[in-house]
N, C-alpha and C positions, 0 to 999 in steps of 0.2 A: 501495499500498498505507499502512496505519496498522499505527501497532504501539503499548505501553505496556502497565502492569503494574498487576495488582488487589494492592492492600494490605488489613489488617484496621488501621480505622484510632488505635487503643488502641494496641499491637502492633507494627504495622510488620510483621507478616509476611503473606508468601504467599498468595492465595485460589485456589488450586486447583481448576479446573473453575465457576468465575465464564463467567455464560455470556454474552457480547455481541452485541449485535445495532446493525446499520448502516440509520438510516431518510436517506428521502431526502427534499430540498422538502415533496413530497406528502406527507409522516408513513408512507411506506406498507416497510416491510421490504423493503428488495432485499441484503442479506445476514449474514454473523454468526458465528461462532465461537467458541468456547474458550481458559479459559488455561489452559497450561499447567502443568508442577508446583512452578516460582515466580511464576507467577501473573504469566506475560507471556502478550500473543496478539496475531499480524500475521495482518492479514484483505486479500489482494488485493479493490480497488475497482479501479473507471473513474475520469477527475477527473470531480471537480463537489466539490457543495454537500452534507456529510451533518450531522446530529448522533448519534449510542452512546448504546444505556441497554448497561448491565450490574445484571447481577438475580444474587445468591447467597441461597442457603437461607439463612436467622435473619440475614439480614444488609438495611436499607435502601436500594433502586434508587437508582441513580445518571443521572437523565440529560444531557448536556453540553450544551453550546451550539454551534450553529450554527458548521463547521471547513468551509476550501475546502482538496481537493487538487488542487496541479497538478504540471506537472511537473517545475518547479522545486524545490518543499518533497516531495516523492516518492523513500522511505519517510516519514512525516508522524509523526512520535516525541510521540504524545501523552506530558499528563504521567501522574507517577503519580496513582493514583485509589484515593483511600481510601474505602471501605466503612464506616459507625455500623451496629454490631450495633445489631437490632430485638431484642432481648432484655432489657434495658439493665435494662429497671423490671420484667422481670419475675421471682416467684419459682416454685420448683417446676414451672418446665416444663422440659423439655426437645423440640428439633426438631433432626430426624437425618436426616440427608439421607443416600442409595447415592449409591456411588461406584458404576460402571462395574463387570462381575466381570473383564470385561479393555477395555484400553483398545489401540490399534493404533497402531503408525506401520511407515515403513518397513524399520528397523534397528532395531524394538527392542519386543518385544515386552511391555506389563505388564500382572501378574492380582491385583488387590485380591481376597486367600486369604479377606478374610474379611468380604466375602459371600456365598462363599460355602458353603453350610449343610451340604456332606457334612465339612466343615473339620475341626467343631466335638467336641471332648474326641477328639481325633487327632495326630497329628503329623506333626511337616517333611514326614518322607519322604510323611507320607498325601497333604501338600498335596501335591508333584511329580508322585504320579500323575494328580493331577486336573485335572492340564494338556493343553495342548492338545502337542502335539512331543513330547509325554514320555512314556517307559515308564519301569516298578521295576515291576522283579524282585519273583519272592515274595522274596528272598534279598536286597532292599532297593538293588541297584545300577541305575541310574541309567543310560537313555538318552536320547537326541537323536536325536531321527527315526532310528531303526534303533542308533545309536553309542553302541559306551559308552563313550567318550572324552567325556570333558565335561567346563567345569574348576567345579569349584563353589562360589562365594565366598559368604562371608557381609557383610556390609557394605562391599562390596566387595572383603571380603580374605579370604586364605586362612585356615583355622579348622581347629581338633583338631575336631572335628566329621565334618572330613571329609579323616582321615592314617591312622592301624594299617589300621584298617577299610576304609575309603575311604567307599563317602557312606549305607554300614549307621549311622552314625554322629546321621543323623539323624535316625534314629527314636526317639532321648533326646531330641529337642527339641519341646513340645510348639508345638503349632501357633497356642495361643492365642498367641504368644511373634511369630509373623509378622504384618509388616504386609500387604507385598505379594512379591511374587519377577517377578522381567525375566529375561525369553527375549533372549540377544543370538546369532543363531547362524548372521549372517560380522562377527566385530569387529573394529573398526580397528584400527589401529596403536597405542590404546592403553594396550587389554589385555597384560595377555600373552600370548605363543603359544602355551600351554599349553591343549590344548584342542578336537580337531579336525572333529565335531559345534557347537562353540562354548561362549556360556560363561554361568552361570542362576546367580544376583546372589540370594542368599535378604537381605532387608529385615527386621529385625529392628525393632519398634515404641521409640518415640520419639516424645515430645511438647512443641512448644517455648511454648504456650498459654501466657498469665499463669494465673495464680494456681492453685490444683490442683484436679488434677482426676488422673481413669482406670477401670481398668476392675476385673472380680471377675469368674475364672470359677471355676465347680466341675465335677465328671465323676462319672457314675459310669455303671460298665459293665459285659455280659458278651459274651462273657470279662473276668477281671478287669482293668476300669477306672480305676483309683478317681484322681482330679487335682486338683489347687486349685491356680490358677494369678492372678496378680496382678499388672499391664500402673502403677501409681503414678505420678505426674510432680508436679512442684512450680516457675515461675515467680517468682519473684520480682526486677524491672526486670534486672538484669546477669546474672542464675543462673538456668540451669533447670537444678532436682534431677529427676533418673527415677534407676528401677527395678523389672526385671523377675525376678517369680519365679516356678516354677514346682514343684512338686512331684509324681508320677505313680508310681502302684505298676501293673505290667503284669502277666497270664500271656498268653502265646503258646507257642498251640497244632501240634505238627508232625506231621503223618503223610502216609506216603504207597512204592510199593513198587518195585520192583528188578529189571529182570531180561536176568542177563546170560548171551550161550556166549562159551564161551574156545576155539579150538581151540590142545590142543596134541598136536602129534605126529599120530598113529591117533586121538588121543583127542580127545571133549568134553566139556569138562566145563560146567553148565549151574550156576546158581544163582538165588535164585529168596532176595527181601531185601523184610522188607521194615520202616520204622521208626514209629519215635512219639516220637514230641521235647514237653517242656512246657519252658519259658524263664519264668522269674520273675524281672522287674528293679523295680528300684526309682531312681526318675532325681530329685536336683536340681540347680537351675540360677537361677543367680543371676546377675543383671547387672544394676552400675547407675554411676552416674557425672553426671559433668556437665558443663553446657557455660557458657563464661568470653562474653561480648555486651562483650572494652571500644568496640565498637560494633555499629551494626547494621551495617556492613561485617567488620568484624575476631569472628569465634570459637574459642573454643578449645575444644577438647570430651576428658575425663580419662575412663575407662569399662573397667568391672573384669567381667570372667567367669570363674563358675566351676564347675562340674559336675562332678558325681560321678554313675556308674552300680553299680549293686551286685546284682550279677544271679547266680544259677544256675540250674545247667542240666542233666536230665536225658534222657538221651537211650537208649532202647534201638534194639537193634538184632536184626533174627534173621535168619541164614541160610541156608535150602535146601539144601545139595548135591546135586547128581544128576549121575553119569553116563553119557553117549551119549544120553539118553533122563528128562523127566520126571513118569517112570516108574517110576527104579532114583533112589531116592535112599539118599547114601552117607552122610547126618549130618545134623547141625542144632548152627547154636551161639549162642546166646545171647549180648550185648556189652550192658555199660551202660557209657555214661560220667555221671561227676559230675563238675561239675564250679564253682568258683566266679572270680563273675570282679571287680575293684572298680579301675574306670577313675574317676581324678581329670584333672580338665583345667583351667587356668585361663590365662587369656587380660588382656593389656595394651595400651592402644590407650592415644595420644595426638592426635590430626588440629586443625590449624590451619589454618584457611580465613581470607583478605581478597584478597577482597575492593574493586576499584579505583573509582575514579569514573566512568569510561568501561565500560559496558555490556557485559559477557558478559570482561574485563577482569579476571586468577580467581590463587591462586597459592593449593596444597592443598600441606600435606605431613604425610606420615601413618610414626607410627611404634609398631613393634606384638612383643608379645616375647609366643611360645610356649610354658606348657610340660601334657607332657604327659607323664602313667602311665597302666600297665595292666597289672594281675597276673591270673595264672589259673592257679588248679593247681585238677588233673584229676587224679583215676581211674581208670581204666578193669578191668572185672571181665570175664573171658568164661569159660565155660564148656561142653565141648564134650558132642555125647549118642547116642548112634546111633539109627538112624531108628523103635528100639522106645519112646525112652528112656534107655536107661542111658549116664550119666557113661562120660565118656572119660577121666580121672583127665590123661596125658596129656600130652593137647590143652588142659587152663589154662591160661588167663594171668592177673596183677595185674600193672597199671604205673599205673605213674606218671607225672603232665606236669608242672615248673614252668618257665613262658614269664614271662618282665618281659621288657618294652617303655618304652623311656625315648625321647622326643623333648622337645627343646628348638629354637626358632625367632628367629627378629630378621627383622624387612625397617624398610626403609625406602624409604616410597614418596616423590616429588616430583613433582607437575604442574602446570606453568603451559599459561595461559589468553591471548592479545592479543588481540578483534580488528586486521580492519590493513581499511583504507581504507571504507569502506559495508558491504561484505558478507563480506570474507574474514576471517579468522577463521586463527591459528595458535598447535597445538597443541606441548609438546614435555613431554620429561617426564625417571629416570629413577629406577630399584626397582633396590635390592642385600639380598638375599634370604639369608641364615647358613642351615641345615635337618642337625642333627644327628641322627640315631635309631644309636639300642641296643636287640636284643634278645639277652638274656640265656635260650640256650635247654635242657633235657634231658629226653630220654623217659629211663625205667629201668624195667625188667622184673623182678623175684619169681623167683632162681633155688630150686632145690630143699632148700637149702640159708636161704634165709628174707631168701636178702638182696639187695640191689636195685640192679644191675647195671647203670650207660648203656650203651642199643644205637646199635652203631655205626653213627658218621656223626648222632646224633642228641645230641650234644651237644659243642657252643660258644657261641660271642659272636661278634654276625652287625650290623658297625656300617656305619655309611649314612651319610656325607658327602656334601654338596650347595652347592655354593653357582654361584647362580644372578646374575649382574648384566645391568642390562638398562638402554637410552637407545635414545629415538623424538621420533622428527618429524612430522608431521601438515599442509596450507595444506589453504587451502580455498578457496572462492570461488561465487558466484550475478552470477550478469550472468539479469533477468530473470525465465525459468520455469526456469531449468538452473541445482543446484546442482552439486560437485562436490568431491573432495576427494582427495589422497591423502597417504600413510603410509608412514614405513619401519620397521621395529622393529630393534635388532640387540640380541641376545642371543648372552652366553658361557656357555658353562655348564660345571662341573668338578666333578663325581664319583667318588666315589672308595666302594668296599664292601671289609669287610675281614672275614675268618672269623680270628678269634684266636688261637681254639686250633690250626690247624690254617698259621696261616700267611700264609693267602693271600689278595689281594693284589691290587684288578682297579682302575685308576685310567682314569678318562677326561675328556677333556676337545673341547669341541667348539665352536666360528664361526657364527654360524647366523644367515644377515639375513628377517625375517618382511618383505614389503610386498605392501599392503591401497591398494587401492582404491572411490571407493564414486562413482553420477554417480546423481544423484536429476532428472530432470523431473518437476515436475507441472502439469497441464494446467489445474489449475481447485484451490481450495481443497477440495472434494469428489474429485480425482481426480488419480494419484498414479503414477509408476513409477520404482524404484528401478534399478539393476545398480552390480555388490556383485563384491570377487575380494578373496579372503585366501590366506597358506600360516601353516599353523599344524602344529606339534608335539606328538608324542603322547609323552614322555618317558619310560624303563622306570623305574617308581621299588620305595617299598621293597617292595612286595608280591610286583611282580614277577621284584625280582631276589632274594630271599631265598631261600636252597635250604631253608630248613624245609622239614619237611610236617609238615599237619595231621594229627593221628594217632584221630578222633572216629569213627573208622571205618577196617574194622580192612584194609576191601579196595577202598576208595576215598581216594588220598592225595595230594595238592594243595598245590600248595608253587611255589617260582618257577624266575627262570631266569637266572643272575648274567649268561648270555654273552647276554643281548637286546641291539638296537645298537634309537636310536631309531626314531620311523614318524613318517613325512612327511604332509603334505595340501598336493593346491590344491583350492581349492572357489572358486567360483562361481553366484552367484543372480543370477534375473530378481523381485523382486516387484513387484505390484501392488493397491491401494489403493484401493479406492471406497466411499464418505460419501455411505446413502441417506437416506430423509428419518424410516424406523425403523431401518435397518441398517446394519452397513457389513460389507465382502468384501474377505477378502486372497486371497488369494493370491498362490505364491513357482513357482516352477523352480530346481531346484537340481544340480550334479555336481562331485560330486569323488573326485578319483583319490589313491591313498594310496599310499606305497610304504613296505617293508618294514614293511606293515601287523603289529599285534598279535592273536595269538587266542588265544584257549588251545583244546591239542592232549592229548589222549584212547591214552593205549596201556595195551597189556594183557599182561601174561604169557600163560605156555603155564598158572598156576591158578590162571587167571582175577581178581590183582587188575590192579588197574587204578593209574594213574599219571598227574593231568589234572595241567601245566606249561604257560606261554609259551611259543612261539615264535613267528619273526620266520617269516612268511612271502613272498611276491614282493611280490604288493599286492592294491589291492580298489579296482578303475572304480565310483561307483553315480549312478543317476539320480534324480534326484523330484520328486514333483508336490504341494504340499501347498497345501492351502483352509481358512481357517479364517470363517468370517460368524456374525453375530449375528443379529438379530430381532425387532421387537415386532409378535409376530402378531395381537396385542388390548393394550390396555392391561392387563390381570388374567395373560394371558400372553408371556411373552418364552424365546427357543433361539437356544442356540448352540453351534455344529456347529464339527466338527474331522476331515479328513479327509486322512491322507497316504500318498501311493500309492511305491511307492520302488525302482527297480532293480539288482540288487549281483555282479557275477562274480568271481570271488574264485579271487585263484590261491595254493593253495600247493603247486609239484607241487617245488616246489625242498625240504619235508619227506617227499614220497609221492604220485609218480607221478599218484595219483587223485585226490589232493587240491584237488579243483575246484568251486568250486559257480557256477547261476547259479541268480540266485531272482525271481522276482516277489512283490514282498508289497506288502499296506495295513493300516494305521491304522486305527480313529476313533471317537469321545468323541464324544454328545450326547444335550446339559443343557435339558434343561426347566426354568422357574421360572412358579410358576405364586403368583398375586397374590389370595389370597379374602377380605379387605377386615377391619376390625374385628383388626386386625396381624394376624392365621393371611396364613400363608407355605407354599407344597410346592417338592418339586424332585425332577426323579427325572432319574436318567445312566443313559447306558445307554455302557457300554465292548468292543470288540473289538480283538484286533490276532490281522495273521492269520496263516495258514499262512506259518513261513522256512529256505529253505536256506542252510546254511552245512557250514563246508569237507568236518564228517564226516559233518553227517545231517539230519536237519528239527528242525527245532521246532515240533510241535503250534499251533494256536489256543486263543484264551483267548477269551470274550466269559465275562462278570461285568457285575451291576448292581447301579447305591448307591439306595436312597431316604428323602431328607431331609422335618420336614418345624417346622416353627421358630410360636411364636405370643410378640408384646411383652406384657409382664405388668410388673408393680408400675407405674404408671401411667409406661408409657413410657419405662423407664428398664432395663429388662432382658428377653432375652428367651435364653427355654425351646426349647430345641432337642433332638430323637428324628433320630436318625439309623441307620439299620443300612446297612449295608456287604456287599456283596457276596454279596448276600439268597440266591446259589444252590449256595453253597460252591462254582462255580464255575471260580473265579479257579489255576488247575494248570496246576503247570509238566514241560511233556510234551514227549515227545521220543523221534525216535529216533537212538542216530551205530552206524557203522560206517566198522571200516577194518583193515587189518589181523590177522586173527586172531580178532577177536571180531565181533559185536552185543548195542546194551546196548537199553534200550529203561526209559525212567523217567517217573512221574510221580507229584510229587508238592504236594500243600495243604499251602504250608511260613505261611497266616494264614491263620487259618477267620473265619469268618462274624462282623462283630462288633456290637453295639448296644449305641448311648450314647446317653446321655441327662446335657444339662447348661446349667446355664444362668449366661450373664452378664449381670453388671449394673455400669451407667455408672454413672461419677464425674463430673458436670460438661461432659458430651460428646455 
């Protein structure tokens, strides 16, 4: 085996994805490879005499002298290879290389989202929707391999974008600020144990090349999607400055209908409900910071992120009420929600990384402070009429709701890596997070005298305090073609919830161990197999525990459950990767066993009013098979394809005897990218999510298609992109739910077809 590192001669920065070809004494290419994100490469070859050729777009190629690999010097560590830029004497010329859309390894998949035309002018939530194995429902909730229990990080750390609203906050971050996304389906003990399905890590853009460089993007779309973003960077000697800014104005249109039958005694109450909503948002995001290089092996980074979202929401609901049959209408009601919402969010980050002389010997320390606040001011009006349209004043309502939410979080994390021997490695670290959240909530209703009075149970202050402390260790080694590592993570959780006005306190604390193991066998450089195991947890979070109910819909209430217990999962994966001359094939067989599974359960009273809240089911067992491949059919046509089959058996018989379900389902995503020459490219993506049974019913299948096209302009410095998402408005959330005394059928289009035109201009990139 030979090893080495490729760097830029001037900046000494790593050159990822450089190609390395190995020649024998007959000047024949006998092996090859590419450098990873740190510029390093490893190539397995037989003993003999060789030279290497290193090539990277925009740089002069490098050809080494011949060297001899023997049993005594294997693995052979070649010296650091420095490449000189071939553009140093050229002005006003841009040479732009294209990273692959997807980079596969056995334990992680990396998606270079800037290469995906469908992401232009969109949000980070849209990026995730376009990734294999990931689905995002029309409400913005993220699922990985069918599970919504996925841990989402930004730059490897928790973020205020994933807080009170779960992953819905990602709809406020422009896609142009994201560099790449990492998906880790079976993480090692190095990662937090939170997230049964795995980890999604969103990496924001930041350059570190010498001099000034950046990009600017403008967007216009219909329905309203107006935006401007900039990613700028300047490095001079030891200091690297960076700033990302994005502003976007959007209009989101929602529509749908709900049919429900509720059985109360000898009566059958039928409701036909239609919903029309408009959400207007103005989002501002700014992230700025600097890297200070004490030397090339010691760097400190400080950054600040400020995000503010201002939203206006108007939702109109019509309830048509019937008795016994849909022909016997009793009344209809018109309800309007008007909401003004403000969300400021600030994050402070300090990171120090120290690399020692020995390759792979590193120490990283991270300090994070997060400050989040949300204010929601809502007014609800409801008027009821007879079937003939005559007002019924006694059933008119005027309600107000004020909802203030606050969060402060502190995080310290230390990670240490030390090579052991020629192939071994020790990893260890600690992590402590301190989180305090507060929700001041009140709903008031106007009485006959015009006074507003709090509704019972809807006037309180909910406090959530969470402290989690973790310690981990991982030991790994490699012998010939076999690599192995084992790890153990210990996490102590201390959670307390308090309802202040009623003095209801619910403390919880528990210590858990989370082992992990990874075994990898490389048949050769193009063919590898990995077996992995990890234990994961889903802790009931703020939204899961808060007893307050959403009030926008007077017939369907969502709330948390203060009595929830954690959900634990044991996950096993067997993965295989095969590289071909024109493509890659990645396949995975996985099994998950979950106890105390958390799932939202719907109950309906005799009058048809529904409450949806999370409950602990006995458990779930699931099996799955996943395929991902990319293939260059012709020089002008490249495809990638992902398919996921899974079986799940859910047992909720502790809630109700018939709360059990088994389901076979699948989802698939196919993307074709065409290069027509002259800087013109096109892209077509098809998405399908199969029908799936859940504990209380069925979630119907979804098919939708996206189209995109781009043209290089402004002498190659700019890219003009036109994309159409959900061409047929077919991305509908459709379901049938059945429970004791009710039947519910829903059909909602929460995000309509979107047409975007964007222009990206690159400055010295």
